[in-house]
N, C-alpha and C positions, 0 to 999 in steps of 0.2 A: 295558396289556391285550394279551395275546398272542392273536391270532385266526388260526387256521389256515385258509388258503384251500385247499379240496379241488379240485384241477384236474379239469375235465371235458373230453370230446372237443371239439376246437376247432370253433367255429362251428355246433355243434348248437343246437337251439332248443326251447324250451317256451313255451306260450301260456296266458295266463289271461284269461278273458273275463267281465267283470262284466255281469250282465243284470238289468234291472228287471222286477218283477212288476206288472202293471196289471190292474185289475178290468175284466172284459169289458163290463160295463154302463156304469159311470161313467167308465171310462178313468183314474180316479185310481190312484195307487200302492196296491198291495195288500200288507198286512203278513202274509203267510202262509208266509214262508220256513221258520218253525219247524214247519209242517205238512208241507211237501213234502220238506225236506232228509232227514229220516229215511227216507222212501220211496225217494229217489234213492240214498242211501248204502247201503241194503239191497240194491239192484240192482247197485251197483258198489262192492263192499267196498274199503276203502282198503288198498293195499299200501304201497309206498314213497311213492307220490304220491297225494294225495287227488284224487278226480275232481270232487266237488261240495263246495263249502264255503259257509258263511255269511259275512256281512260285518257291518259295524257296525250296519246297519239291517235290519229284518226284511222289507224290500221287495226284497231282493237275493239272487240266487243267483249264485255264481261257478263257472264251468266251468274245469277245469285239465287241460291235456293232459300226457301223458308227454313226455319229451325225444325228439327225432327229428333225423335228419340233413337231411330234406327238409321244406320248408314244406307240401307237399301232404299229407304224412303227419300233420303236426300239425293241419292244418285238417280232415282226415278224422276224426281223433280228436274234435275239438271238435264236428263235425257229428253224430257218433253221440251224444255227450253232450247236445247241444242238442235233438235229437229226443226223447230220453227226458225231459228237463226240461220241454219244451213239453207233452208228454202229461200229466205230473203236474200242471203248472200249470193246464191246462184242466180236469182233474178237480176242481179247486177253484174254477172260475169265473174263471180269470185267463189272461192272455196274457203273453208275454215280449217285451221290446223291448231293443234295444241303442242307447244314446244317452248322451252325457255328462251330460245333465240331463233332467228331466221338464218338459214345457212349462208345466204349471200346478199340480201338486201342491205343497203347502206343507210345510215342515220340521216344524211343530208338530203335524202329524197323523201322524207316523211313530213307530214303536216301535223301541227300541234292543234289539239282541240281547244277551241276558244271558250274560256270562261275565266272568272277572276282568279280562282285558285291556281289554275295551270299557268295563267299569265304571270302570277307572282312567282311560281316555281321556275319558269323559264328565265325571268328577269334575274333571279338570284343565281341560278346554277349554270346558265349559259351553255357552254360546250358540253359539260358533263351532263347537264339536263337533257340536251338533245340526243345524247348517246344512250339514253335509257330505252333502248330498243329491245325490251325484255318482257317476258310474260311469266306469270306464276299462278299458283293455286293457294288460296287462303282458307284455313279451316278454323271456324269459331267453335269453341268448346264451352258449354255452359258451366258456370261456377255459382253455387248457391250461397256462398258466404264470402264477404269482403276479406276476412282475415286469411282465407285460403288462397287468394289470388297470387300473391308474391311467392309463397313457398311452392305452389304448383308450377308457376312460371319457371322457377329455377330447376325443379325436377324435370320438367319437359325439355329444358335446354340441354340437359345431360344426354338427351337422345336426338339432338339436332343432327349429328352426322348420320344416324340411321335413316331418318326421314329425308334428309337432303340427298343422300346417295341413292335411295330408292327412287326419288323423283327426278334425278339428274337428267336433263334433256337439252343442254345447250353446249355441245362440244364445238360448234362452229361460230365464227364471227367474221362478217364481211368477206365471206369467200374463203376463209382459212380454217383449217383444223387447228384448234388452239392448244391441244394437249390437256385440256381440262374437261372433266365430265360436266361441270356446271360453271361455265364462264359467266353466266348470269350473276352468280353469287359475287364474283369479284367486281363486276360492273356496278352492281347496286350499292355495294358498301362504300363506294366513292363519295356518296352523299353524306354530309356531316351528321345528319340525324338518322342514318340507316345503320343496320348492323346489330350487334349484340346489345341488349339493354344495358343502361347504366346500372351500376351496383346499387341495389335497393334491398332493404330488409323487410319492409312492411308497407302498408298502403299509405301511411303518412309520408314515407320517403318518396313514393311515386308522386304524390301531390307536390312535394317540395321540389323535386326535379323538374316537373312540368311547369311549376311557377317560375323557377329560375330561367328556364328556356324561354318562356313567354316574356318575362321581364326584360331579358337581354335581346329580344328580337330574333332569337334563333328559330322559334316557331311562332305562327300566328294563332294556332289553335292545337289542341292535344293530338289530333290525328296526324299532324305533321311530324310527330316523333315516330319515325318509320322503323321501329325495332323489329328484329327477327321474330320475337314473340312479344306481344304487347297486350295490356288490358284494354278491352273495349267497354268502358263504363256504361255507355248508353244501352248496350245490348246485354250486359251482364255476362260477358264471355272473356276468355283468353283467345286471342287471335294468333294462330301460327302462320307466319307470313313468308318463311324462307324457302318453301318448296318451289322448284321449277315448274313451269307449265306442264300439264299432263297431256300426253298424246292420245290417251284412251280414257273412257269413262271407267273402265276396269281398274286402271292405275289409280284414279282418284279414289275409288272405293277402297282399295287396299291401303292407301296412305291414310285415308280418313279413319278406317277401322283401327289401324295401329295407333293413331293419335288419340282416338276416343278411348281405346282400351288402356293406354298409358295413363290418361287423365283419371279414369275411374280407378285403376290400380293404385295410384298414389293418393287419391281421395280416400280410398278404403284404408290405406296405411295411416293417413292422418286421423281417420275415425278411431283408430286403435291407439292413438297417442304417440305414434312414431314420428321421428324427425325425418323430413323428406330430404333426399340427396341434393347436394349443391356442389357442383364441380367448380374448381378454381377458375377464375376468368381467363387466365393465360392458357389453361388446358382447353377450355371451351373454344378459344380463338384458334388454337392449333387443330383441334378436331374439325372445326368448320373448314379450315383451309384444306386439310387432308381429304375430307369428303368431296369438296369441290374439285380437287385435283384428280384424285384416284377413284372416286365413286365407291362402288362396293368392294374394290380391291384395297381400300385403305386399311391401315392398322390404327386403331383409335385408343385414346387414353380413357380408362373406364373408372378410375377413382383418384382420390387426392394423394395417394401414395405414388402415382405415376405409372401404375400397371397398364400394360398395353396388350391388346388382343386383335386378331383379324376381325374386321367389321362383319364379314359374312358369318363367322362363328358366333359372334355376340348376338346377331340378329336371329340366328337359329335358336339359340338358348332363350332369347327374349320371347319368341313366338310360343315356345312351350310354356313359359311362365305365364303368359297372358291368355292362354287357351281357356281357362275357366271364366275369366272376365268376358271374353268374347261370347261365351255361351250365355252369360247373364244379359249381355247387351243385344244379343241376337245378330251378331255380325261374324259368326264363325266362318262363313264362306268367303267373306271379304278379307278377313285376316289371313285365311289360307292362301289368298292370292298374292300376299307378300312372298310366300315361298315360291310361287311361280316366277316372280320377278328375280328372285335369287337364282333360279335355275335357267330361266329363259333370257334374262338380261333386261336392263333398263332401256329407256328410250335413247339415252346417249349411246349406249352400246349398239343398239340396233341402227341408229343413224350412221355410226362409224362403219358398221358392217356393210350397209347399203352403199355408202360412199366408196369403199374399197371395191365392192363387187362391180360397180359401174365405172371403175377405172381410176378413182382417186385423183391425185394431183395431175397425172398425165392426161386425164380426160377433161380437165378444166371445168367449165361451168356445167357441162353435161352431167357429171357425177353429183353435183350439188342440186341440180334440178331433180335428179332421181331421188334425192333425200326428201325434197319437198313432196314429191309424188307419194313416197312411202308414208309420210306424215298424214297426207290427205286420206290415203287408204286406211290407215289406222284409225283416224277419227271416225270415218264412215263405218268401219267394221264394228266399232263399239256402240253404235246407235241401232244396229240391225237386230 
């Protein structure tokens, strides 16, 4: 299978933000995307890039930015879209939240979006497909050379635990505190085409893997390979897909800045003829699990000798190393907000604090409703 990678300007970025619709009264998920998406799309007609899209379930609206050179430009685009989406949701008695999971709504009460692709998905995956009650943030990073795609993908995978832990926002599932910072991570990788990429060394290997998957009926088209980081040949990007849904626009900016700086840092290393880092797959898998389980409190494996360090310490050192890159890219303030997440806590940590503050298990659903209210407030505060 020959797949042409259409190069795009280096280290540009585009953002995709999946948001959940919740009923204003019950705080349950609200299956009204089919009502509000036509209204949103009428206000923002699709050109090359869609601005608002549906997802597998009708409780979801996805906001899509255009590509930009600066993080601030991409988040400003999302802010404009979010304000319009919130207005439309409220006109139908709903609010928007950004989170990797909903604290208590159940999968069997959700409606599937009707289209050929999702029909095929549900027919194949059945119960596990219906359990994809999850939301994420996807970050597209521009790559200007086909031969850089795979080495850069492996280099970015070595920082999967950093980005995943910072974005972690799914500690609850169907009314239970799971003990995981990102329960979404464990849910999503149940799909056979999801999770860490297959072992590939170059672009020819990517083509060969996708051809094998298509030939054997594993996928119908390349985007059904739902890897944690995957090439997006049509757009000329690497798509970072493993982050949990973001509760605030500020969090998206911080995670996007860290991703953009890492990509540019490694592309500059490649410019100098250096070999980019590639962590062994069994270490990658363990790091992913530790970040999903423990969030920022994880200890991670940082090299192929098996050396381990506290994730918080490694992030602090990483921010210092990337500071000159952030200055070049104009995202100093957004990268500095990663430090705020380290000190103030992630969405998962805040959700758990709110849960306990309002009574935890003893308070039953009341404490979970309080978590939804806190997520609604956080989303709103980020738009003001």
